[in-house]
C-alpha positions as a printed NumPy array, in Angstrom:
array([[-113.476,  -72.981,  126.094],
       [-111.167,  -74.629,  128.695],
       [-107.776,  -73.106,  128.341],
       [-105.567,  -75.362,  126.42 ],
       [-101.818,  -76.204,  127.253],
       [ -98.528,  -76.043,  125.482],
       [ -98.249,  -79.711,  125.313],
       [-101.333,  -79.896,  123.269],
       [ -99.15 ,  -78.785,  120.399],
       [-102.17 ,  -76.578,  119.384],
       [-101.382,  -75.296,  115.771],
       [-103.716,  -71.81 ,  115.85 ],
       [-103.567,  -70.62 ,  112.294],
       [-104.413,  -74.328,  111.238],
       [-107.708,  -74.497,  113.636],
       [-108.659,  -71.255,  112.578],
       [-108.747,  -72.055,  108.976],
       [-110.414,  -75.473,  109.331],
       [-113.644,  -74.331,  108.376],
       [-113.046,  -72.295,  105.463],
       [-114.354,  -74.899,  102.784],
       [-117.566,  -75.052,  104.975],
       [-117.72 ,  -70.921,  104.768],
       [-117.244,  -71.241,  100.682],
       [-120.096,  -73.367,  100.704],
       [-122.591,  -71.633,  103.262],
       [-121.91 ,  -68.071,  102.773],
       [-123.639,  -67.438,   99.376],
       [-126.922,  -68.882,  101.001],
       [-126.121,  -66.303,  103.721],
       [-125.904,  -63.501,  100.817],
       [-129.375,  -64.588,   99.035],
       [-131.702,  -65.217,  101.949],
       [-130.512,  -61.91 ,  103.513],
       [-130.895,  -59.675,  100.567],
       [-134.035,  -61.429,   99.144],
       [-135.817,  -62.677,  101.862],
       [-134.949,  -60.118,  105.117],
       [-134.623,  -57.352,  102.957],
       [-137.083,  -58.225,  100.046],
       [-134.374,  -56.717,   97.482],
       [-133.393,  -57.613,   94.16 ],
       [-129.633,  -57.481,   94.225],
       [-126.559,  -55.667,   95.99 ],
       [-124.021,  -53.127,   95.621],
       [-120.56 ,  -53.62 ,   96.648],
       [-117.915,  -50.853,   96.424],
       [-115.274,  -52.605,   94.644],
       [-111.893,  -51.309,   95.827],
       [-109.172,  -53.696,   94.158],
       [-108.741,  -55.279,   97.835],
       [-109.323,  -58.925,   98.553],
       [-112.466,  -57.984,  101.113],
       [-114.362,  -56.55 ,   97.988],
       [-113.248,  -58.992,   95.651],
       [-114.358,  -61.772,   98.042],
       [-117.621,  -60.379,   98.675],
       [-118.271,  -59.592,   94.887],
       [-117.12 ,  -63.171,   93.904],
       [-119.733,  -64.667,   96.699],
       [-122.639,  -62.424,   95.886],
       [-122.108,  -63.131,   92.423],
       [-122.339,  -67.142,   92.926],
       [-125.436,  -66.45 ,   95.45 ],
       [-127.584,  -64.104,   93.347],
       [-126.036,  -64.494,   89.596],
       [-123.905,  -61.566,   88.398],
       [-126.768,  -59.498,   86.627],
       [-127.877,  -58.604,   90.253],
       [-124.52 ,  -57.739,   91.615],
       [-123.394,  -54.261,   91.11 ],
       [-119.83 ,  -52.834,   91.438],
       [-119.146,  -49.554,   91.957],
       [-115.337,  -47.737,   91.793],
       [-114.765,  -45.239,   93.582],
       [-111.394,  -43.435,   93.06 ],
       [-109.967,  -40.261,   94.162],
       [-106.582,  -38.65 ,   93.346],
       [-104.841,  -40.159,   96.405],
       [-106.091,  -43.547,   95.61 ],
       [-103.429,  -46.077,   93.601],
       [-103.796,  -46.359,   89.768],
       [-103.733,  -50.012,   90.387],
       [-106.663,  -50.341,   92.583],
       [-109.021,  -49.139,   90.02 ],
       [-107.351,  -51.654,   87.385],
       [-107.631,  -54.628,   89.425],
       [-111.511,  -53.654,   90.563],
       [-112.196,  -53.471,   86.89 ],
       [-110.469,  -56.48 ,   85.712],
       [-112.655,  -58.37 ,   88.402],
       [-115.979,  -57.098,   87.605],
       [-115.383,  -57.865,   83.952],
       [-113.919,  -61.497,   84.999],
       [-116.907,  -61.937,   87.445],
       [-119.64 ,  -60.307,   84.381],
       [-121.157,  -57.943,   86.765],
       [-122.401,  -54.615,   85.785],
       [-120.252,  -51.668,   87.073],
       [-119.448,  -47.829,   87.094],
       [-116.409,  -45.822,   87.938],
       [-117.526,  -42.681,   90.001],
       [-114.489,  -40.849,   90.902],
       [-114.978,  -38.878,   94.121],
       [-112.218,  -36.43 ,   93.82 ],
       [-114.86 ,  -33.642,   92.677],
       [-117.217,  -33.7  ,   95.991],
       [-113.778,  -34.349,   98.044],
       [-112.871,  -31.051,   96.367],
       [-116.128,  -29.53 ,   96.756],
       [-115.773,  -30.296,  100.292],
       [-112.054,  -28.414,  100.873],
       [-110.804,  -31.876,  101.862],
       [-107.52 ,  -31.437,   99.587],
       [-106.749,  -27.547,  100.251],
       [-107.488,  -28.179,  104.201],
       [-105.279,  -30.703,  103.872],
       [-102.766,  -29.466,  101.823],
       [-102.798,  -26.321,  104.164],
       [-102.058,  -28.535,  107.573],
       [ -99.208,  -30.462,  105.431],
       [ -97.459,  -27.177,  104.794],
       [ -97.142,  -26.354,  108.297],
       [ -95.642,  -29.627,  108.745],
       [ -93.412,  -28.95 ,  105.857],
       [ -93.133,  -25.773,  104.206],
       [ -92.194,  -26.672,  100.675],
       [ -95.159,  -29.203,  100.718],
       [ -96.103,  -29.597,   97.218],
       [ -98.875,  -32.14 ,   96.508],
       [ -97.944,  -32.289,   92.573],
       [ -94.765,  -33.958,   93.316],
       [ -94.738,  -34.919,   97.063],
       [ -96.329,  -37.553,   98.706],
       [ -97.461,  -38.041,  102.431],
       [ -98.88 ,  -40.965,  105.003],
       [ -99.924,  -40.859,  108.427],
       [ -98.2  ,  -43.939,  110.306],
       [ -97.688,  -45.196,  113.74 ],
       [ -94.835,  -47.105,  115.4  ],
       [ -94.801,  -51.186,  115.322],
       [ -96.498,  -52.566,  118.176],
       [ -94.299,  -55.475,  118.701],
       [ -90.806,  -54.687,  118.431],
       [ -88.073,  -55.443,  120.988],
       [ -88.876,  -52.317,  122.771],
       [ -91.843,  -50.504,  124.145],
       [ -92.643,  -47.636,  121.663],
       [ -95.65 ,  -45.182,  122.188],
       [ -98.356,  -44.802,  119.976],
       [ -97.562,  -41.16 ,  118.689],
       [ -98.807,  -40.973,  115.255],
       [ -96.117,  -39.18 ,  112.723],
       [ -96.396,  -37.998,  109.411],
       [ -94.288,  -39.178,  106.493],
       [ -93.05 ,  -36.865,  103.688],
       [ -91.586,  -37.808,  100.817],
       [ -89.889,  -35.519,   98.123],
       [ -89.397,  -36.047,   94.696],
       [ -85.734,  -37.539,   94.912],
       [ -87.358,  -40.272,   97.324],
       [ -85.88 ,  -38.785,  100.351],
       [ -88.437,  -39.298,  103.429],
       [ -88.87 ,  -36.644,  106.307],
       [ -91.167,  -37.729,  109.431],
       [ -92.351,  -35.65 ,  112.163],
       [ -94.568,  -36.104,  114.854],
       [ -98.371,  -35.294,  114.836],
       [ -99.481,  -32.962,  118.172],
       [-103.245,  -34.479,  118.874],
       [-104.986,  -31.6  ,  117.389],
       [-103.112,  -32.065,  114.121],
       [-103.74 ,  -35.441,  114.115],
       [-107.437,  -35.497,  114.75 ],
       [-107.605,  -32.967,  112.185],
       [-106.   ,  -34.944,  109.569],
       [-108.144,  -37.881,  110.734],
       [-111.34 ,  -35.94 ,  109.645],
       [-110.347,  -35.24 ,  106.713],
       [-109.602,  -38.336,  105.72 ],
       [-112.593,  -39.962,  107.197],
       [-114.521,  -37.637,  104.601],
       [-113.427,  -40.109,  102.092],
       [-115.025,  -43.209,  102.978],
       [-118.245,  -41.431,  104.036],
       [-118.288,  -40.159,  100.177],
       [-118.222,  -42.998,   99.044],
       [-120.896,  -44.567,  100.959],
       [-122.959,  -41.413,   99.879],
       [-122.366,  -42.886,   96.262],
       [-122.903,  -46.417,   96.847],
       [-126.188,  -45.886,   98.815],
       [-127.137,  -43.396,   95.876],
       [-126.789,  -46.472,   93.598],
       [-128.344,  -48.892,   95.675],
       [-131.596,  -47.139,   96.338],
       [-132.438,  -45.992,   92.484],
       [-131.886,  -50.11 ,   91.97 ],
       [-134.007,  -51.352,   95.081],
       [-130.571,  -53.264,   96.257],
       [-128.868,  -53.391,   99.659],
       [-125.372,  -52.309,  100.154],
       [-122.746,  -54.664,  101.287],
       [-120.404,  -54.043,  103.947],
       [-116.738,  -55.11 ,  103.377],
       [-115.339,  -55.209,  106.921],
       [-114.152,  -58.529,  108.064],
       [-113.655,  -59.842,  111.704],
       [-110.304,  -58.644,  112.567],
       [-111.303,  -55.08 ,  111.481],
       [-114.597,  -55.129,  113.184],
       [-113.086,  -56.235,  116.541],
       [-110.014,  -53.624,  116.707],
       [-112.229,  -50.871,  115.25 ],
       [-110.587,  -50.535,  111.837],
       [-113.723,  -48.835,  110.205],
       [-115.365,  -45.39 ,  109.656],
       [-118.506,  -44.862,  111.35 ],
       [-120.788,  -44.054,  108.713],
       [-118.361,  -44.334,  106.406],
       [-117.322,  -48.489,  105.533],
       [-118.896,  -48.892,  108.667],
       [-122.357,  -47.792,  107.522],
       [-124.046,  -50.45 ,  105.49 ],
       [-127.048,  -53.031,  105.164],
       [-125.069,  -56.496,  105.315],
       [-121.755,  -57.407,  106.186],
       [-120.78 ,  -60.779,  104.464],
       [-117.356,  -61.106,  105.941],
       [-117.373,  -59.517,  109.157],
       [-117.277,  -62.904,  111.178],
       [-114.393,  -64.3  ,  109.097],
       [-110.518,  -63.201,  110.115],
       [-108.257,  -61.738,  107.659],
       [-106.565,  -64.976,  107.611],
       [-109.672,  -66.983,  106.564],
       [-110.617,  -64.144,  103.817],
       [-107.335,  -65.193,  102.031],
       [-107.888,  -68.501,  102.391],
       [-111.303,  -68.   ,  101.003],
       [-110.211,  -66.081,   98.218],
       [-107.34 ,  -68.719,   97.073],
       [-110.168,  -71.606,   97.195],
       [-112.133,  -69.319,   94.743],
       [-109.371,  -68.459,   92.602],
       [-109.413,  -65.058,   92.436],
       [-106.91 ,  -63.074,   90.818],
       [-103.715,  -63.6  ,   92.929],
       [-102.372,  -60.02 ,   92.376],
       [-105.384,  -58.868,   94.62 ],
       [-104.577,  -61.848,   96.988],
       [-100.816,  -60.764,   97.535],
       [-101.621,  -57.113,   97.354],
       [-100.907,  -55.821,  100.655],
       [-103.535,  -54.326,  102.533],
       [-104.067,  -50.724,  102.523],
       [-106.91 ,  -48.065,  103.354],
       [-105.575,  -46.731,  100.347],
       [-106.471,  -43.012,  100.898],
       [-102.93 ,  -41.547,  101.104],
       [-100.83 ,  -40.33 ,   98.274],
       [ -97.511,  -42.378,   99.568],
       [ -98.365,  -46.01 ,  100.107],
       [ -99.753,  -46.758,  103.479],
       [-100.271,  -50.703,  104.91 ],
       [-103.115,  -51.339,  107.578],
       [ -99.876,  -52.087,  109.48 ],
       [ -98.512,  -48.789,  109.414],
       [-101.981,  -46.751,  109.657],
       [-103.824,  -48.458,  112.526],
       [-103.118,  -52.258,  113.555],
       [ -99.272,  -51.425,  114.391],
       [ -98.701,  -55.6  ,  114.044],
       [ -99.171,  -57.879,  110.842],
       [-102.341,  -59.492,  110.415],
       [-100.85 ,  -62.583,  111.049],
       [ -99.66 ,  -61.731,  114.523],
       [-103.479,  -60.048,  115.039],
       [-105.478,  -62.88 ,  114.112],
       [-103.918,  -65.302,  116.267],
       [-103.875,  -62.953,  119.362],
       [-107.677,  -62.35 ,  118.644],
       [-107.852,  -66.291,  118.164],
       [-106.396,  -66.955,  121.128],
       [-108.206,  -64.285,  123.089],
       [-111.772,  -65.691,  121.89 ],
       [-110.715,  -68.95 ,  122.724],
       [-109.017,  -68.626,  125.915],
       [-105.925,  -70.25 ,  124.872],
       [-102.769,  -70.625,  126.966],
       [ -99.734,  -68.217,  126.742],
       [ -97.632,  -70.834,  125.852],
       [ -99.922,  -72.364,  122.926],
       [ -99.423,  -68.068,  121.725],
       [ -95.807,  -68.087,  122.273],
       [ -95.228,  -71.104,  120.492],
       [ -97.701,  -69.86 ,  117.452],
       [ -96.455,  -66.351,  117.11 ],
       [ -92.605,  -66.477,  117.812],
       [ -93.454,  -63.55 ,  120.078],
       [ -91.743,  -63.355,  123.921],
       [ -94.125,  -62.805,  126.959],
       [ -93.353,  -58.978,  126.765],
       [ -94.219,  -58.339,  123.23 ],
       [ -97.482,  -60.413,  123.687],
       [ -98.364,  -58.634,  126.661],
       [ -97.79 ,  -55.115,  124.716],
       [ -99.716,  -56.476,  121.824],
       [-102.536,  -57.148,  123.814],
       [-102.709,  -54.034,  125.323],
       [-102.525,  -52.567,  122.17 ],
       [-105.509,  -54.65 ,  120.933],
       [-107.892,  -54.022,  123.858],
       [-107.34 ,  -50.196,  123.037],
       [-108.445,  -50.649,  119.893],
       [-111.434,  -53.143,  120.945],
       [-112.675,  -50.376,  123.197],
       [-112.666,  -47.894,  120.423],
       [-114.776,  -50.589,  117.888],
       [-117.253,  -50.972,  120.848],
       [-117.529,  -47.011,  120.948],
       [-118.204,  -47.078,  116.822],
       [-121.05 ,  -49.524,  117.325],
       [-122.759,  -48.193,  120.313],
       [-126.318,  -46.787,  119.105],
       [-126.991,  -43.284,  119.235],
       [-128.273,  -42.505,  123.169],
       [-131.946,  -41.87 ,  123.159],
       [-133.545,  -39.497,  125.906]])
């Protein structure tokens, strides 16, 4: 695409959302054709998390295949929010799709995930008690008025609501991530166990914003048969969810990996910027829009855009590594 000028008055979000009604019309057909003709399967299994991505896919799949051919799995663990399970169950009942709740806490305990995590956190916070304290990983914002290094820190909240933070060393950070990622991989094991038993495909819930930035776990939420919304920006997901009258509590809920005892948003954990900004920057790069248009639409200055772009490119490099096929001799 030829770079457009500031005088065009180009509205990135308006342009991005212009095809949402067409997506509403065409996505059920894509799901039906892929499941029945490409995979020759009878239905689809979806991990229903209480978030907008899985809610959108479950709604589209029910329209495409009929509710009886969509199976929802609710996969809570002891550090996920209780509201996630409640919203997921409510959605499945509204769509009239069969569903099962399979808590994965016993599996994670068998792997020693919680015990190892407690051991690491006790090194950082000697009085840490998982029964009364909450923790989460976070990164500094990527588009502040000053340049902040992407140094991961852990947040500790005590019984009085007092919060303490500590920076993590590289080994501590990698240790924590390795433990947390087992949660997504365990969920995928359960999804495939049910899918193979039923002769169904497993649906992913990764959107385009996440796919481009590597915000998924290899062989976890990235290990699936079909990705219905992997070509939809997060803002398109929200708009399509509104058109399909998905529960407003799900749509308005802050996006989160839901794997930490203290609430953690996608922005805190990985992206370092709101989806509203991220999507516009991704769209601008994809369509070769001018710097002036980006400034006008995002409200960011030149320096902030530069910092954000550098972070996005580092995430894109990580995504490419995650998506590479295994090397073969």
